[in-house]
N, C-alpha and C positions, 0 to 999 in steps of 0.2 A: 743545465741538464743534470737531473738527479740520478737517472738511470744511465749507465755507460753504454747501453744498447739502443737508446732511442732519444728522440727529441719529443718531449711531451706535446700533445695536441696536433701532431703531424703524423703522416704515414712513414713507416720505416721498413727497411728490408735487410735481412741478414741472410747471407749465403754460407752454408756450411761447406767446408773444403777439407777433404782427406780421403785416403784409400778405404776400401772396405775393412771393417773390424777395428777402426781406430777410435770409435766411441761417439761418432756424430749423433746417431739416433738416441743413444743414452743421454747425451748432453741435451738434445732437443726435448726429450721427455721431461727432464728435470726443469729446463727453461720454461716449458709450457705450464708446469705446476705453479710457478711464481709469476708467470705472465699469461694468464688465461685469456686475455683479450687479443692475443696474437693468433694468426692463422698459420697452421703448420701445413706445408706442402711437401710431400715425400714422393720421390719418383718410384720407389719400390712399391708403395701403396697403390699408386696409379697403375703400375705394371700388373699388380695382382688383380685390380679391377678389370683391366683390359684382357689379360691373358689367363688369369686364374693362377699364375705362378710368379713368384718373385724372381726366379731364375730364368724365365722365358724371355729372351731378348729379341724374339722374332718380330715384335711389334714396336720396337723402340721409336721409330719415326712417329707413330701414333701416340705413344706414351709421352714423348717430349713435346709434341704439339699440345697435348692436354696440359702438361706442366706449364707451358707458356700461357695458355688460355687462363689457367687458374691464377697464376701470378698476376696477370693483367687485370682480371676481374676483381681480385681481392684488393689490389692497390688502387684501382679505380673506385672501389667502394670505401676508400680511406681506411683500410685495414692495415695493421702491421703484419708483415709476412716473414716467416723464417722458412727458408728452403733447404731441405735435408736431402742431399745427394752427394756423390763423390766430388764432382766439379774439379777433377784433377788436371784438366788441360785448359789452357788459356782460350782456345777456340770455343769450347763448350761454355766456359764462364762468360765469354764475351757475348754469346748469343743470349744467355739468360739476363746478363746485365743490361743489354739493349732493351729487352722486354720490360725490365723493371724501370729503367730510366725514362721510357716513354711515359710512364705514369707519374714522374716527378716526385719520387719519395724524397723526404728531407734528409735522410741519413741512410747510407749504405755501408754495412759492415761485413767483412769477410772473417769468419771464424775458422781458423786453420789448426789442424792437428799436426803436431810434430813428434808424435809418439814413435819411438824407434821401431824399425822394421821387424826385428826379432820378437818384440813384444806383440806386435800385430799378428805375426804368423803363429805365435803361441796361442793367442786368443782364438784365432781361426781354427787351429787344431782341435780345440775343445768346444767349438760351436756346433749347434744342432744342424745347421745348414753350412756346408763347407764351400768356401769360395776357392777356386783353383789358385794355387800359390803364384803361378805366373801372371795372373791378372792383378793380384795385389802388388806383386813386385813391379809390374809395368806401371801401374798407377803411382806407386810410391816413388819410383825413379823419375817419372814425368813431373811430379810435384816437386821433388827435390831439385831437379835440373831447371825447371821453369816455375818457380814459386809465384804465388800471386803478389802483385805489386799495387800500390795505391793508384798508379796511373792507369790501371785497367778501368777505374771508375769507382773505386772504393773510397769512402771518407775515412775509414779506419780498418786496420787489420788487427785481429786479436788471436792469441793462442787459446786453445781450450785443452 
């Protein structure tokens, strides 16, 4: 395996994991520049398509149904997929991993941010769109207290 993120000639799945403002989307943007053959699926982009707003959570059931459908379709088309969302709780990760595993990807990697909370909050303070601090803190705490583990279905966990 020449690329630490995939097995050549097979379909691969990467799940980004981290609270808002930890750098997931920035990482994915850079990743896609060097891996243009990968399909990027982002729950915020789908939320904008469905509701017209990144911050409108009123249609999340519909948003995540579409996320699952897109992951399923891409992997069934033998595409490599990088899924960009917070994925801060095990229950949510498990649902996404079940969808991915149905398609039998050869390699499943979780990319986890361990950026300190104070840095995330500072970035949030300077962002154009402000995420309420209690949401960031809740996701951060949940991820800290119940971090992803290999036994969830990952072949590898990496920090970014």
